C-alpha positions in Angstrom: 34.0 -40.4 -121.0 30.4 -40.2 -121.9 29.7 -42.8 -119.4 31.3 -40.8 -116.7 29.3 -37.7 -117.7 26.0 -39.6 -117.8 26.0 -40.6 -114.1 27.0 -37.0 -113.1 24.2 -35.7 -115.2 21.6 -38.0 -113.6 23.0 -37.4 -110.3 22.8 -33.6 -110.8 19.2 -33.9 -112.0 18.3 -36.0 -109.1 19.9 -33.5 -106.7 18.0 -30.6 -108.3 14.7 -32.6 -108.0 15.4 -33.3 -104.3 16.2 -29.7 -103.8 13.1 -28.5 -105.5 10.9 -30.9 -103.6 12.6 -30.0 -100.3 12.1 -26.3 -100.8 8.5 -26.6 -102.1 7.5 -29.1 -99.4 5.3 -32.1 -99.6 1.6 -31.9 -99.1 1.0 -35.6 -98.6 0.2 -36.6 -95.0 -0.7 -40.1 -94.1 -4.1 -40.4 -92.5 -2.8 -41.7 -89.2 -0.5 -38.6 -89.0 -3.4 -36.3 -89.9 -5.5 -37.9 -87.0 -2.7 -37.3 -84.6 -2.3 -33.7 -85.7 -6.0 -33.0 -85.3 -6.0 -34.7 -81.9 -3.0 -32.5 -80.8 -4.8 -29.4 -82.1 -7.9 -30.2 -80.1 -5.8 -30.9 -77.0 -4.0 -27.6 -77.5 -7.4 -25.8 -77.7 -8.5 -27.5 -74.4 -5.3 -26.7 -72.7 -5.4 -23.1 -73.9 -9.0 -22.7 -72.6 -7.9 -24.2 -69.2 -4.9 -21.9 -69.2 -7.0 -18.8 -69.7 -9.5 -20.0 -67.0 -6.7 -20.6 -64.6 -5.2 -17.2 -65.4 -8.5 -15.5 -64.6 -8.7 -17.5 -61.4 -5.2 -16.4 -60.5 -6.1 -12.8 -61.2 -9.3 -13.0 -59.1 -7.4 -14.7 -56.2 -4.6 -12.1 -56.4 -7.3 -9.3 -56.2 -8.9 -11.1 -53.3 -5.5 -11.4 -51.6 -4.9 -7.7 -52.0 -8.4 -6.9 -50.5 -7.7 -9.3 -47.6 -4.3 -7.6 -47.1 -6.0 -4.2 -46.9 -8.6 -5.6 -44.4 -5.8 -7.2 -42.4 -3.8 -4.0 -42.2 -7.0 -2.1 -41.1 -7.8 -4.6 -38.5 -4.2 -4.7 -37.3 -4.2 -0.8 -37.0 -7.5 -0.9 -35.1 -6.1 -3.6 -32.8 -3.0 -1.5 -32.1 -5.3 1.5 -31.3 -7.4 -0.7 -29.0 -4.3 -2.1 -27.3 -3.1 1.5 -26.6 -6.5 2.4 -25.3 -6.5 -0.7 -23.0 -3.0 0.2 -21.6 -4.1 3.8 -21.0 -7.2 2.6 -19.3 -5.2 0.2 -17.1 -2.9 3.0 -16.1 -5.8 5.1 -15.2 -7.4 2.3 -13.2 -4.1 1.7 -11.4 -3.7 5.4 -10.6 -7.3 5.6 -9.4 -6.8 2.5 -7.2 -3.7 4.0 -5.8 -5.6 7.2 -5.0 -8.5 5.3 -3.4 -6.1 3.3 -1.3 -4.3 6.5 -0.2 -7.5 8.4 0.4 -9.3 6.1 2.9 -6.2 6.0 5.1 -6.0 9.8 5.1 -9.7 10.2 5.8 -9.5 7.6 8.6 -6.6 9.4 10.2 -8.2 12.8 9.8 -11.6 11.4 11.0 -10.1 9.8 14.1 -8.6 13.0 15.6 -11.8 14.9 14.9 -13.8 12.1 16.5 -11.5 12.1 19.5 -11.5 15.8 19.8 -15.2 15.9 19.6 -15.6 13.1 22.1 -13.1 14.8 24.4 -15.0 18.0 24.1 -18.3 16.3 24.8 -16.7 14.4 27.7 -15.4 17.7 29.1 -18.7 19.4 28.6 -20.7 16.6 30.3 -18.7 16.5 33.5 -18.8 20.2 33.6 -22.5 20.3 33.4 -22.9 17.6 36.0 -20.9 19.4 38.7 
């Protein structure tokens, strides 16, 4: 029985040693692994710097987009106002054209009878003075 207890004892001690080493960690790092870790850390720093630069560019671009949107809205509003003004002016021009087309025909009609009546009166007066 002592033989059976001895392997258990050694096995128990080995298990405790593995457990203690596992919980405390191992501070040995091979040089190749340390070089890889340092390279990855430097790459992380570069990527972090690039990320922060890109984030600042994104924020600047989003601010510029908002400014451009405000300008676009203002220009669009002014464009609508000008379009309304143009349509109003076109209506005014059309109404004035219609008035000018109507006005000359009326003046011609009214001018003709006065011209005829004055010519008739002058014709009547002339023969009357000649006799």
